[in-house]
C-alpha positions as CSV (number, residue, x, y, z in Angstrom):
1,X,-0.2,0.3,0.2
2,X,2.9,2.6,0.8
3,X,4.1,1.9,-2.7
4,X,0.9,3.2,-4.1
5,X,1.0,6.3,-2.1
6,X,4.3,7.0,-4.6
7,X,2.3,6.4,-8.0
8,X,3.2,10.3,-8.9
9,X,6.3,9.9,-8.4
10,X,6.3,6.1,-10.0
11,X,4.8,8.1,-12.9
12,X,7.3,11.0,-13.1
13,X,10.1,8.4,-13.1
14,X,9.1,7.1,-16.4
15,X,8.2,10.2,-17.9
16,X,11.5,11.7,-17.3
17,X,13.5,8.4,-18.2
18,X,11.8,7.6,-21.3
19,X,12.5,3.8,-22.8
20,X,10.6,0.9,-24.8
21,X,8.0,-0.4,-22.6
22,X,7.4,2.5,-20.5
23,X,3.5,2.7,-22.0
24,X,3.0,-1.2,-20.8
25,X,4.2,0.2,-17.4
26,X,2.1,3.0,-16.6
27,X,-0.8,0.8,-18.3
28,X,-0.1,-2.2,-15.7
29,X,0.7,1.0,-12.7
30,X,-2.9,2.6,-13.3
31,X,-4.7,-0.8,-13.5
32,X,-3.1,-1.6,-10.6
33,X,-4.5,1.2,-8.8
34,X,-8.0,1.2,-11.0
35,X,-8.2,-2.4,-8.4
36,X,-7.8,-0.5,-5.3
37,X,-10.2,2.2,-5.9
38,X,-7.8,5.0,-7.3
39,X,-9.7,6.2,-10.5
40,X,-8.3,8.7,-10.7
41,X,-4.6,8.0,-10.1
42,X,-5.4,5.0,-12.2
43,X,-6.7,7.8,-15.1
44,X,-3.9,9.7,-14.6
45,X,-1.3,6.8,-16.1
46,X,-3.9,5.8,-18.6
47,X,-3.4,9.0,-20.5
48,X,-0.1,9.2,-20.4
49,X,0.1,5.6,-21.4
50,X,-1.3,6.8,-24.8
51,X,-2.8,4.3,-27.3
52,X,-2.4,1.3,-25.4
53,X,-5.6,2.2,-23.1
54,X,-8.1,2.3,-24.9
55,X,-10.8,5.2,-23.9
56,X,-14.0,3.3,-24.7
57,X,-17.3,1.8,-23.4
58,X,-17.9,0.1,-19.9
59,X,-18.9,-2.2,-22.0
60,X,-16.2,-3.2,-24.6
61,X,-13.3,-5.4,-23.4
62,X,-10.9,-3.8,-25.0
63,X,-11.4,-0.3,-23.0
64,X,-9.6,0.7,-20.1
65,X,-11.5,3.6,-18.8
66,X,-15.1,4.9,-19.9
67,X,-15.2,8.6,-18.0
68,X,-12.2,10.1,-16.7
69,X,-11.6,9.9,-13.2
70,X,-14.9,7.9,-12.3
71,X,-15.7,4.1,-12.4
72,X,-18.2,3.9,-15.0
73,X,-18.9,-0.2,-14.6
74,X,-19.9,1.0,-11.0
75,X,-22.2,3.9,-11.9
76,X,-24.2,1.3,-14.3
77,X,-27.6,3.4,-16.3
78,X,-27.0,5.8,-12.8
79,X,-25.0,8.8,-15.1
80,X,-26.5,11.2,-12.8
81,X,-23.8,9.8,-10.1
82,X,-20.9,11.6,-11.4
83,X,-21.6,14.7,-13.7
84,X,-18.1,15.9,-12.9
85,X,-16.6,12.5,-14.6
86,X,-18.9,13.7,-18.2
87,X,-17.1,16.7,-17.8
88,X,-13.8,15.9,-17.8
89,X,-13.8,13.1,-20.3
90,X,-15.7,15.8,-22.6
91,X,-12.6,18.2,-21.9
92,X,-10.1,14.5,-22.4
93,X,-12.0,14.2,-25.6
94,X,-12.1,17.7,-26.9
95,X,-8.3,17.8,-26.1
96,X,-7.6,14.1,-27.9
97,X,-9.4,15.8,-30.8
98,X,-6.8,18.8,-31.6
99,X,-3.2,19.1,-32.6
100,X,-1.5,17.5,-35.6
101,X,-1.9,13.9,-33.9
102,X,-6.0,14.1,-33.4
103,X,-8.0,11.7,-32.2
104,X,-11.4,11.3,-33.2
105,X,-14.7,12.1,-31.0
106,X,-15.4,9.0,-28.8
107,X,-19.1,7.5,-29.2
108,X,-19.4,6.1,-25.8
109,X,-19.9,9.1,-24.4
110,X,-23.2,9.9,-26.7
111,X,-25.6,8.5,-24.0
112,X,-23.1,10.9,-20.9
113,X,-23.8,13.6,-22.7
114,X,-27.7,13.7,-23.3
115,X,-27.4,13.2,-20.1
116,X,-25.2,16.3,-19.4
117,X,-27.6,18.1,-21.9
118,X,-30.6,17.1,-20.1
119,X,-29.2,18.8,-16.8
120,X,-28.5,21.9,-18.4
121,X,-32.1,21.9,-19.3
122,X,-33.5,21.4,-16.2
123,X,-31.4,23.6,-14.2
124,X,-33.1,26.3,-16.7
125,X,-30.6,26.7,-19.1
126,X,-32.7,24.9,-21.9
127,X,-31.5,27.1,-24.6
128,X,-27.4,26.0,-23.7
129,X,-29.1,22.3,-23.5
130,X,-30.8,22.5,-27.1
131,X,-27.6,23.7,-28.2
132,X,-25.9,21.0,-26.8
133,X,-28.8,18.2,-28.5
134,X,-27.7,20.1,-31.9
135,X,-24.0,19.4,-31.6
136,X,-24.4,15.7,-30.2
137,X,-27.1,15.0,-33.2
138,X,-25.1,16.4,-35.9
139,X,-21.6,14.6,-34.5
140,X,-20.5,11.8,-37.3
141,X,-20.2,9.3,-34.3
142,X,-23.4,8.8,-34.0
């Protein structure tokens, strides 16, 4: 357990001393952290692991994580349990979509985005929620 508390130091050591197999090591560290109930720490390792840590739907065997900072498999159909995870995932999706090595949108987030639009509308931001729905429906990954 003491080693789990020093995951940040381990991550920094790997990132500062790049070598072959780093991504696999970060993936392994992330999985260990996830197994010990540390999804936020695990997801940071997964993000730095790059493409070997698949960001996809909770129902996919290939997927390592589905919502940034949250355990989507524990939420089930209760999206309301973690709006923060949805927002962080949308930010991560956007960050992946810009830059020279752009990665396309994440179709598994569509249901979460619809929930986000619903929350906006329920909180008096109907125009923003409607715009959000229009953006979702115009997405190529629907």
